[in-house]
C-alpha angles and dihedrals in degrees: 000000000000119000096026123113125217120246093253092048091048092052090050093051090048092050090050090049091051093048089052092048093052092048092054115118091243092069107131112252091234091058092048092049094050097039111119117247114237114218101204092189091070105023124076122177123216128217119266115284120214138193135175118253132173121243124223091258089057097254121123123258139183126247108206124192125186125182143107148232125267110203119175096180113083094211093050090045089057091050092050091050091052090045097053094117092048091046093050091050094049091048093050091050094047091048093047091052090048092048092051089057095047113112110239112264096012121123117251118260104237092193092053092048089048093050090050096048089046091051089052092046093052092046094052096043090041092223141055123257105090109096120207113223119193119212108172131009111185136172114202 
């Protein structure tokens, strides 16, 4: 299929376009003043997580979650970086279990997803201190 982008590539392009749009000189001063400051020394984003859900019409859909980890402790940050494959596996498992229990057609519960991902993070890293931050939760 020539000319078609994969879902991950499409999300990456959309995120880049959004970043460029927000960085434009015409950005309202109120937005720029209230925009959160990202500390890249402690924050690491993870690749989009996906799970299959059922829509209200019975067709299959995709639940997509984007976010990252905020880890202030340098030692725990190193452990989190070394545990990326394990964290991703735990996140996908937790998200798949949640998606399987989602009532068809109902919106996802962001608090529940965040809690499940946080629990998986604490279990893999074996101690608290890494905070899961969700960016986008989308059902397509």
